[in-house]
C-alpha positions, 0 to 999 in steps of 0.5 A: 848955191853955197851962199843960199845953203850957208844959212840953213842949219837943219841938215835934212832941209839943207840936203833937200834944198841942195838937191832941188837946186841941182835938179832945177839947174840940170833941167835947164842945161839938159832940157829934160825932166828930173824928179826927187824921191818921195817926201811928205808933200806938206814938208816939201812945200814948207821947206821950199817956201821957207828957203826959196819960194815955190814960184822961183823954181819954174815949171814944177809939179808934185806927183803922188799917184792920187789927189790926197797922197801924203808922200809925193815926188817933185818933178822939174819939167821942161816948159814943153813937157805938159804930159810927163812920163812919171817914174812912179807906179802903183802895186796892188798887193793882195795878201791872203790872210784867211781869218786872222788879224787885219794887216796894218800900215806898220806891217807893210812898211816893216816888210818893205824896210826889212828888204832893204828899201829906203823910205824915200823910194816908197810913197803912200801905203793905202790899206785895203781889205785885200791888202794894200796899194803901194806907190813906188818908184818904177825902177823898184818893181822887179826887186820888190816882186822878187824879194817880197816874200811875206807881209807879217806872218803871211806868205801867200802874196800876189803883186799886180801893177795897176794904173792909178786910175784903177785904184779903188779909193775913197774920199777922206772922211772928216768931221768938223769940230767947232770949239774954243781954245786959249791960244793957237799954240799947237798943244792947245789946238791938238788937245781940242782936236784929238780930245786929250788933255793939254798936258798929255798933248804937250808931252807927246809933242816934246817927245817928237810925236807931232808934226805940223805940215810935215815938220817937227814942232814944239808945244808953243808953236803957233798955228795958222789957218790951213795948217795940218797937224799929225800926232802919232797914234792919234791921227790928223787934224787941220785948223780949218778956220779961225772965227774970232775971239770970244768975250772971255778972250778965247779963240773960236776955231773950226778943226777938221779931223780926219777919221 
């Protein structure tokens, strides 16, 4: 293990790789399932592929509670375990705000973190008209139920544990943007996708506001088909397709923007 970890300079990646190697070993020696904390699923896939290769981990699965979950756990499963009992659940949080400002993702996350919850114990927070769905580790239910007294300024809260199949979710809304860019640099593609100037985009990226597949990037980072870029305050896009080069040596691309 030390030989594999030695070349990894990023401390977050190094700790994650160390953890999954330990879980992989424990699965084999103890013949039972082990699960990581919540991470951005694209970041996990990127880091694993970068340092190990997903195929070398054996029987593993990602779980986030629903198909499009951004934050998921990684399960290391014995070969016999085809229907694992997951250590995560969903809390339906009903907040009665009356007539007032609608609550945001930041309002919910701020309340959870102020209770002392670690970010990696919390999965996706899905904002709904009634409040939100919270994907959480099962062992945190009792604590949250007793400690959560308010979301923002609102204190009239009801918590209900619900099955993932009972979650009322909509398919992500997207629109396609067909355009040309000077290159596949992230600042160039993000500028086109978010309709902001390349200069502004580059400054945001330099200030650690952008991630590609969950990983911080620099403005000159080159994208490939399928890469997902998030820009804080602007949203998320996917480089869906690269369609060749124009007569003026620009790249013709299709961007999928989440709306």
